[in-house]
C-alpha positions as CSV (number, residue, x, y, z in Angstrom):
1,M,-3.5,53.4,-39.5
2,K,-4.8,55.8,-42.2
3,I,-8.6,55.8,-42.8
4,L,-10.5,57.4,-45.8
5,C,-13.9,57.9,-44.8
6,A,-16.4,59.0,-47.6
7,V,-19.2,61.1,-46.8
8,D,-22.3,62.5,-48.7
9,G,-24.3,64.0,-45.9
10,S,-26.6,61.1,-45.5
11,E,-27.5,59.2,-42.5
12,F,-25.6,56.4,-43.8
13,S,-22.4,58.5,-44.1
14,Q,-23.1,59.5,-40.4
15,W,-23.1,55.7,-39.5
16,A,-19.6,55.5,-41.5
17,I,-18.1,58.3,-38.9
18,E,-19.7,56.6,-35.9
19,A,-18.1,53.4,-37.1
20,V,-14.7,55.1,-37.4
21,G,-14.9,56.0,-33.7
22,A,-15.7,52.3,-32.7
23,L,-12.7,50.9,-34.1
24,G,-9.8,49.9,-31.9
25,R,-7.6,52.4,-29.9
26,N,-4.4,51.6,-31.8
27,A,-6.3,51.7,-35.5
28,L,-6.4,55.7,-35.9
29,S,-3.5,57.7,-36.7
30,A,-5.3,59.8,-39.4
31,V,-8.7,60.2,-40.8
32,T,-9.6,61.8,-44.2
33,L,-13.2,62.8,-44.7
34,L,-13.8,63.0,-48.5
35,H,-16.6,64.2,-50.3
36,V,-17.0,63.9,-54.1
37,A,-18.9,66.3,-56.0
38,D,-20.5,64.3,-59.0
39,T,-19.9,66.9,-61.8
40,R,-20.0,64.3,-64.5
41,H,-23.4,65.4,-66.0
42,L,-22.4,69.0,-65.8
43,K,-21.3,69.7,-69.4
44,P,-21.5,73.2,-70.7
45,V,-22.9,73.5,-74.4
46,G,-21.9,76.6,-76.1
47,A,-21.1,80.1,-74.6
48,P,-24.6,81.0,-73.4
49,H,-24.4,77.9,-70.9
50,V,-21.2,78.4,-69.4
51,A,-22.6,80.9,-66.7
52,T,-25.1,78.1,-65.8
53,Y,-22.5,75.4,-65.7
54,R,-20.2,77.6,-63.4
55,G,-23.2,78.3,-61.1
56,A,-24.2,74.9,-60.8
57,K,-20.6,73.5,-60.4
58,A,-20.1,76.3,-57.5
59,A,-23.4,75.1,-55.8
60,L,-22.1,71.6,-55.7
61,E,-19.0,72.8,-54.1
62,K,-20.7,74.9,-51.6
63,S,-23.0,71.9,-50.7
64,G,-19.9,69.8,-50.5
65,E,-18.1,72.3,-48.1
66,D,-21.4,72.1,-45.9
67,I,-21.2,68.5,-45.9
68,L,-17.7,68.3,-44.8
69,R,-18.2,70.8,-42.1
70,R,-20.9,68.8,-40.7
71,A,-18.9,65.7,-41.0
72,A,-15.9,67.0,-39.1
73,G,-18.4,67.9,-36.1
74,H,-19.6,64.3,-36.2
75,A,-16.2,63.0,-36.5
76,E,-14.9,65.1,-33.3
77,V,-18.0,63.7,-31.5
78,A,-17.4,60.0,-32.4
79,L,-13.6,60.3,-31.8
80,S,-14.0,62.0,-28.5
81,Q,-15.7,59.0,-27.1
82,S,-12.5,56.7,-27.7
83,A,-9.1,56.7,-26.4
84,V,-7.5,57.7,-29.6
85,R,-8.7,61.2,-29.8
86,P,-5.3,62.7,-28.9
87,R,-3.7,60.6,-31.6
88,T,-5.9,61.2,-34.3
89,T,-5.8,64.0,-37.0
90,V,-9.0,64.6,-38.9
91,R,-8.8,66.5,-42.2
92,T,-11.5,67.2,-44.9
93,L,-11.2,67.0,-48.6
94,L,-13.6,67.9,-51.6
95,L,-12.9,66.4,-55.0
96,H,-14.9,66.2,-58.2
97,G,-15.8,63.3,-60.5
98,S,-17.3,59.9,-60.3
99,P,-17.7,58.9,-56.4
100,A,-16.9,55.4,-56.6
101,S,-13.6,55.8,-58.9
102,T,-12.6,58.9,-57.0
103,V,-12.7,57.3,-53.7
104,A,-10.7,54.2,-54.8
105,R,-8.3,56.4,-56.6
106,R,-7.8,59.0,-53.7
107,A,-7.4,55.9,-51.3
108,A,-4.6,54.6,-53.4
109,Q,-2.9,57.9,-53.8
110,E,-2.7,58.4,-49.8
111,R,-1.8,54.8,-49.5
112,S,-4.8,54.4,-47.2
113,D,-5.0,51.4,-45.0
114,L,-9.0,51.3,-44.9
115,I,-11.9,52.8,-46.6
116,V,-15.0,53.5,-44.7
117,L,-18.5,54.3,-46.0
118,G,-22.1,53.9,-45.4
119,T,-24.8,52.4,-47.5
120,R,-28.4,51.8,-47.5
121,G,-28.1,48.6,-49.0
122,L,-30.4,47.2,-52.0
123,S,-33.5,48.7,-51.4
124,D,-34.4,50.2,-54.7
125,I,-34.4,48.6,-58.3
126,K,-31.6,51.2,-59.5
127,G,-29.3,50.0,-56.7
128,F,-29.9,46.4,-57.9
129,L,-29.3,47.1,-61.5
130,L,-26.3,49.3,-61.6
131,G,-24.6,48.5,-58.1
132,S,-24.6,50.9,-54.9
133,I,-21.5,53.2,-54.7
134,A,-20.4,51.1,-51.7
135,R,-20.1,47.7,-53.8
136,Q,-18.5,49.6,-56.5
137,V,-15.9,51.0,-54.3
138,A,-15.3,47.7,-52.9
139,S,-14.7,46.2,-56.3
140,L,-12.3,48.9,-57.4
141,A,-10.3,49.8,-54.3
142,A,-6.9,48.0,-53.6
143,C,-7.1,48.3,-49.9
144,P,-9.7,47.0,-47.5
145,V,-13.2,48.4,-47.6
146,L,-15.7,48.7,-44.6
147,V,-19.4,48.9,-45.6
148,V,-21.3,50.3,-42.6
149,K,-24.9,49.2,-43.0
150,Q,-26.3,50.2,-39.8
151,P,-25.3,52.3,-36.7
152,M,-22.3,51.0,-35.0
153,K,-21.4,53.1,-32.2
154,Q,-19.9,50.2,-30.4
155,L,-18.1,47.3,-32.1
156,R,-18.7,44.3,-29.5
157,R,-19.0,41.2,-31.9
158,V,-16.9,40.3,-34.9
159,L,-17.7,37.4,-37.3
160,L,-14.6,36.4,-39.4
161,A,-15.2,33.9,-42.2
162,V,-12.3,31.8,-43.3
163,D,-11.0,29.4,-45.2
164,D,-7.5,27.8,-46.0
165,S,-6.3,30.8,-48.1
166,K,-3.7,33.5,-47.9
167,H,-6.7,36.0,-48.2
168,S,-8.4,34.8,-45.0
169,R,-5.0,34.9,-43.1
170,K,-4.3,38.4,-44.2
171,A,-7.9,39.2,-43.0
172,A,-7.2,37.9,-39.6
173,R,-3.8,39.8,-39.4
174,F,-5.6,42.8,-40.5
175,L,-8.0,42.7,-37.6
176,R,-5.3,42.2,-35.1
177,A,-3.3,45.1,-36.2
178,G,-5.1,47.3,-33.9
179,L,-8.4,47.8,-35.8
180,L,-10.5,46.2,-33.0
181,P,-11.4,47.3,-29.5
182,E,-9.8,45.3,-26.6
183,D,-13.2,44.0,-25.5
184,V,-14.6,42.7,-28.6
185,T,-15.6,38.9,-29.0
186,V,-14.5,37.4,-32.3
187,T,-16.3,34.4,-33.8
188,I,-13.8,32.3,-36.5
189,F,-16.2,30.6,-39.0
190,S,-15.3,28.0,-41.5
191,S,-17.6,26.2,-43.9
192,V,-16.3,23.0,-45.6
193,E,-17.6,22.1,-49.1
194,S,-18.2,18.6,-50.0
195,P,-16.1,17.3,-53.0
196,L,-19.5,15.6,-54.3
197,T,-22.5,17.6,-56.0
198,E,-25.8,16.8,-54.3
199,L,-26.9,14.4,-56.7
200,A,-23.5,12.4,-56.8
201,G,-23.8,12.4,-52.9
202,S,-27.3,10.5,-53.2
203,Y,-25.2,7.6,-54.7
204,V,-22.6,7.3,-51.9
205,S,-23.2,6.0,-48.4
206,E,-23.0,8.3,-45.4
207,A,-19.6,6.5,-44.3
208,D,-18.1,7.2,-47.5
209,R,-19.2,10.8,-47.8
210,E,-17.6,11.2,-44.3
211,I,-14.4,9.8,-45.6
212,L,-14.3,11.9,-48.6
213,V,-14.9,15.2,-46.8
214,R,-12.9,14.5,-43.7
215,P,-9.5,15.8,-45.2
216,A,-11.2,19.1,-45.8
217,V,-12.7,19.1,-42.3
218,E,-9.4,18.5,-40.7
219,R,-8.0,21.3,-42.8
220,A,-10.7,23.7,-41.5
221,E,-9.9,22.5,-38.2
222,R,-6.4,23.4,-38.2
223,V,-6.9,26.7,-39.8
224,V,-9.5,27.9,-37.3
225,A,-7.5,26.4,-34.3
226,D,-4.3,28.3,-35.5
227,M,-6.4,31.7,-35.8
228,R,-8.0,31.2,-32.7
229,E,-4.5,30.9,-30.9
230,D,-3.3,34.3,-32.6
231,F,-6.5,36.1,-31.5
232,L,-6.3,34.6,-28.0
233,K,-2.4,35.8,-27.7
234,E,-3.8,39.3,-28.2
235,G,-6.2,38.9,-25.3
236,Y,-9.6,38.5,-27.3
237,T,-12.4,36.3,-26.6
238,V,-12.8,33.9,-29.2
239,F,-15.5,31.2,-30.4
240,T,-15.0,29.0,-33.3
241,D,-17.8,27.3,-35.7
242,I,-17.2,24.9,-38.6
243,Q,-20.1,23.7,-40.8
244,Q,-20.4,21.7,-44.0
245,N,-21.6,23.2,-47.2
246,H,-23.4,26.2,-47.9
247,V,-21.1,28.6,-46.9
248,V,-22.8,31.9,-47.5
249,A,-26.0,30.4,-46.0
250,H,-24.4,29.6,-43.1
251,I,-22.5,32.8,-42.4
252,M,-25.8,34.8,-43.3
253,K,-27.7,32.8,-40.6
254,L,-25.0,33.5,-38.1
255,A,-25.4,37.4,-39.2
256,Q,-29.1,37.2,-39.0
257,D,-29.0,35.7,-35.7
258,G,-27.4,38.8,-34.4
259,L,-24.3,37.3,-33.5
260,A,-22.1,40.0,-35.5
261,D,-21.7,43.7,-35.5
262,L,-19.1,43.3,-38.3
263,L,-18.7,40.6,-40.7
264,V,-15.2,40.2,-42.0
265,V,-14.1,38.3,-45.1
266,G,-10.8,38.1,-47.2
267,A,-11.2,38.4,-50.8
268,R,-8.7,37.9,-53.6
269,G,-7.4,40.9,-55.9
270,L,-9.7,41.2,-58.9
271,S,-8.7,42.7,-62.3
272,G,-10.5,43.6,-65.7
273,Q,-13.8,42.0,-66.0
274,E,-13.4,39.7,-62.9
275,R,-14.3,43.1,-60.8
276,F,-17.8,43.2,-62.1
277,R,-18.7,39.4,-62.1
278,L,-21.3,38.5,-59.5
279,G,-21.2,35.2,-57.6
280,S,-18.2,35.4,-55.2
281,V,-18.4,34.8,-51.6
282,S,-17.4,38.3,-50.7
283,E,-19.8,39.8,-53.3
284,S,-22.9,37.7,-52.1
285,L,-21.7,38.7,-48.6
286,L,-21.5,42.4,-49.2
287,R,-24.7,42.3,-51.1
288,H,-26.9,40.3,-48.6
289,A,-25.5,40.3,-45.1
290,P,-27.5,42.4,-42.6
291,C,-24.8,43.7,-40.8
292,S,-21.7,45.7,-41.7
293,T,-19.3,44.2,-43.8
294,L,-15.4,44.4,-44.0
295,I,-13.8,43.1,-47.2
296,V,-10.0,42.8,-46.8
297,R,-8.1,43.0,-50.2
298,G,-4.5,44.2,-50.4
299,A,-4.0,44.9,-46.7
300,R,-0.5,46.0,-45.9
301,A,-0.9,44.3,-42.4
């Protein structure tokens, strides 16, 4: 598996590097540490300012080289703590441009299997209004994106949120393709939405509501049972959980109860304006989940 890990010298990008070291022993064939020098706002205006522009650009490049040198050192430490170190090549790369679009574009060029980056979450108004770089990358990237929100030196508990879709099955296959450590515990969660609105449901008896929702429950049970068997065959410890309604709320509760180091969800590919619309399950979880989140889209597994 080829991983592109974006770094910016912050504590959060160090979390991302540590998370790479926590992945499964069969996952890491190559890791590229990428730093993007954001030169979009450096625009030379007239001959007198060219020297200033060049000096500022050189300063950004030197800073980027220092960031990559430290990141490479952190990566050596993180990978030395896992069994994959002899099989993993690590290289550094400095590029210029918009951080989010450059990360997504480079991942596509290198045919990366996974992008990893850290984030501070939504602790400020600017991040809420404009969207963090992590969320922008998740919306632009064609491959899975792991957004690391807290230190994850070890990966012990994974919460896989699924439904009866090819995207959920793809997410499950991606996890089983060597990404997870052998001793991880996987909880497979599914939430069944009622075909009735809350108001309409108040006019229907409880027995009739159960009849209406039963087919969806049975589908969820089949999906979860099939996925459970697949993970058991790989030797993982597996738990299952099926709830009715409020899919995001239930997933959030499980994450907040400390049942997950990593939340995983499959997402359909988006195009055009769809990439920037809010409200999808994956977008909501990426925004609000307290734990690190893996959005699986376009995996080749």
